[in-house]
C-alpha positions, 0 to 999 in steps of 0.5 A: 207116601201112604203106608199100608194101613192108610186109606185115601178114601177114609176110615171110620168107625163101623155103625153100630160101633163094635168093640174087640175087647181082647184086641182092644180095638174098634171095628173100622170101615175103610174105602167104599164100605166107609162111604156106603155106611156114611150114606146110610147114616146120612139118609137115616138121620134127621136134621138137628139130631146130631148135637155137634152137627145140627145141619147134618141129616136128610129128614126122610123120616118126616115123610113116612106117612105122605102119599106117594106121588110125583111131588113127594118123589121130586122132594125126596130126590132133592133132599137126598141130592142136597144132603149128599152135596153138603155131607159126602164130598168123597163122591160125585152124585150121578143119579137118584132113582126112586123105585116105589114098591107100594104093596111092600110099603117102601120106596127103594132109593137107588143112588148112583155115584162115582167115587171122586178120587178113584173114578169108580162107579157104584150104587147104593140102595136105601130102602125107605119104608113109607108105612108102618108094619101092620101085619107082622108074622 
Protein backbone atom coordinates (compact mmCIF):
# COMPACT_ATOMS: atom_id res chain seq x y z
CA UNK A 1 0.00 0.00 0.00
CA UNK A 2 1.36 3.43 -0.95
CA UNK A 3 1.82 6.09 1.67
CA UNK A 4 0.42 9.58 1.34
CA UNK A 5 3.80 10.93 0.16
CA UNK A 6 4.15 8.49 -2.76
CA UNK A 7 2.74 9.14 -6.20
CA UNK A 8 2.13 6.34 -8.69
CA UNK A 9 2.51 8.80 -11.61
CA UNK A 10 5.96 9.85 -10.53
CA UNK A 11 7.77 12.53 -8.65
CA UNK A 12 10.68 14.57 -9.90
CA UNK A 13 12.65 17.73 -9.47
CA UNK A 14 11.03 20.90 -10.70
CA UNK A 15 12.76 22.62 -13.58
CA UNK A 16 14.60 24.84 -13.19
CA UNK A 17 15.60 23.33 -9.85
CA UNK A 18 14.60 25.33 -6.78
CA UNK A 19 15.94 24.85 -3.28
CA UNK A 20 14.48 25.71 0.10
CA UNK A 21 17.54 26.42 2.21
CA UNK A 22 15.77 26.64 5.56
CA UNK A 23 13.89 23.34 5.10
CA UNK A 24 16.82 21.75 3.24
CA UNK A 25 14.55 20.48 0.49
CA UNK A 26 14.36 20.55 -3.28
CA UNK A 27 11.27 21.78 -5.16
CA UNK A 28 9.50 18.66 -6.42
CA UNK A 29 6.68 18.04 -8.90
CA UNK A 30 4.23 15.14 -8.79
CA UNK A 31 1.54 13.53 -10.92
CA UNK A 32 0.29 15.53 -13.94
CA UNK A 33 2.55 18.49 -13.13
CA UNK A 34 5.56 16.19 -13.37
CA UNK A 35 4.33 14.82 -16.72
CA UNK A 36 3.81 18.32 -18.18
CA UNK A 37 7.24 19.43 -16.97
CA UNK A 38 8.78 16.29 -18.44
CA UNK A 39 7.17 16.98 -21.84
CA UNK A 40 8.35 20.59 -21.83
CA UNK A 41 11.91 19.45 -21.08
CA UNK A 42 11.70 16.73 -23.75
CA UNK A 43 10.53 19.16 -26.45
CA UNK A 44 13.11 21.80 -25.58
CA UNK A 45 16.09 19.41 -25.49
CA UNK A 46 18.21 18.61 -28.55
CA UNK A 47 19.29 15.02 -29.12
CA UNK A 48 22.83 14.62 -27.78
CA UNK A 49 22.48 17.47 -25.29
CA UNK A 50 22.27 15.19 -22.25
CA UNK A 51 25.51 13.44 -21.41
CA UNK A 52 24.05 10.38 -19.71
CA UNK A 53 21.11 10.04 -22.15
CA UNK A 54 22.49 10.95 -25.60
CA UNK A 55 19.32 9.84 -27.46
CA UNK A 56 16.97 11.94 -25.29
CA UNK A 57 15.38 14.98 -26.91
CA UNK A 58 13.36 16.18 -29.87
CA UNK A 59 15.59 18.43 -32.06
CA UNK A 60 12.90 21.06 -32.62
CA UNK A 61 15.39 23.91 -32.29
CA UNK A 62 17.14 22.84 -35.49
CA UNK A 63 13.96 23.75 -37.42
CA UNK A 64 13.68 27.35 -36.21
CA UNK A 65 14.41 29.04 -39.55
CA UNK A 66 12.72 26.53 -41.85
CA UNK A 67 9.76 27.63 -43.99
CA UNK A 68 6.44 26.62 -42.45
CA UNK A 69 4.84 24.32 -44.98
CA UNK A 70 3.01 20.99 -44.80
CA UNK A 71 6.26 19.02 -45.04
CA UNK A 72 7.73 20.81 -42.03
CA UNK A 73 4.52 20.38 -40.07
CA UNK A 74 4.44 16.63 -40.77
CA UNK A 75 8.12 16.37 -39.77
CA UNK A 76 7.51 18.27 -36.50
CA UNK A 77 4.59 15.97 -35.64
CA UNK A 78 6.74 12.91 -36.32
CA UNK A 79 9.61 14.22 -34.15
CA UNK A 80 7.21 14.85 -31.27
CA UNK A 81 5.39 11.52 -31.58
CA UNK A 82 8.68 9.60 -31.68
CA UNK A 83 10.17 11.48 -28.70
CA UNK A 84 7.06 10.93 -26.58
CA UNK A 85 6.86 7.26 -27.57
CA UNK A 86 10.42 6.59 -26.40
CA UNK A 87 10.77 8.94 -23.43
CA UNK A 88 7.35 9.49 -21.81
CA UNK A 89 5.87 6.06 -21.06
CA UNK A 90 3.34 7.45 -18.57
CA UNK A 91 1.09 8.79 -21.34
CA UNK A 92 -0.78 7.54 -24.39
CA UNK A 93 -0.52 10.09 -27.19
CA UNK A 94 -3.91 10.82 -28.76
CA UNK A 95 -3.06 13.63 -31.19
CA UNK A 96 -0.57 16.35 -32.02
CA UNK A 97 -2.10 19.48 -33.54
CA UNK A 98 0.03 22.31 -34.90
CA UNK A 99 -1.45 25.80 -34.88
CA UNK A 100 0.76 28.11 -36.97
CA UNK A 101 0.76 31.72 -35.78
CA UNK A 102 3.03 33.11 -38.47
CA UNK A 103 2.35 36.79 -37.63
CA UNK A 104 3.52 36.11 -34.07
CA UNK A 105 6.50 34.02 -35.21
CA UNK A 106 5.51 30.77 -33.56
CA UNK A 107 3.70 27.48 -33.91
CA UNK A 108 1.59 26.35 -30.97
CA UNK A 109 2.00 22.60 -30.54
CA UNK A 110 -1.13 21.16 -28.90
CA UNK A 111 -0.44 17.68 -27.54
CA UNK A 112 -3.54 15.73 -26.53
CA UNK A 113 -2.80 12.71 -24.37
CA UNK A 114 -4.22 10.27 -21.86
CA UNK A 115 -2.44 9.45 -18.61
CA UNK A 116 -2.07 5.69 -18.88
CA UNK A 117 -2.59 4.73 -15.25
CA UNK A 118 -5.58 6.98 -14.52
CA UNK A 119 -7.18 7.16 -17.99
CA UNK A 120 -7.34 10.95 -17.57
CA UNK A 121 -7.32 13.02 -20.77
CA UNK A 122 -5.15 16.15 -20.82
CA UNK A 123 -3.53 18.49 -23.25
CA UNK A 124 -0.26 20.37 -23.22
CA UNK A 125 0.48 23.41 -25.41
CA UNK A 126 4.11 24.08 -26.26
CA UNK A 127 4.91 27.37 -28.04
CA UNK A 128 7.58 26.72 -30.68
CA UNK A 129 9.12 29.99 -31.85
CA UNK A 130 9.98 29.84 -35.54
CA UNK A 131 11.87 33.09 -35.89
CA UNK A 132 14.03 35.20 -33.69
CA UNK A 133 12.60 38.34 -32.10
CA UNK A 134 13.43 41.37 -34.22
CA UNK A 135 11.16 43.95 -32.63
CA UNK A 136 11.60 43.99 -28.90
CA UNK A 137 9.75 46.60 -27.01
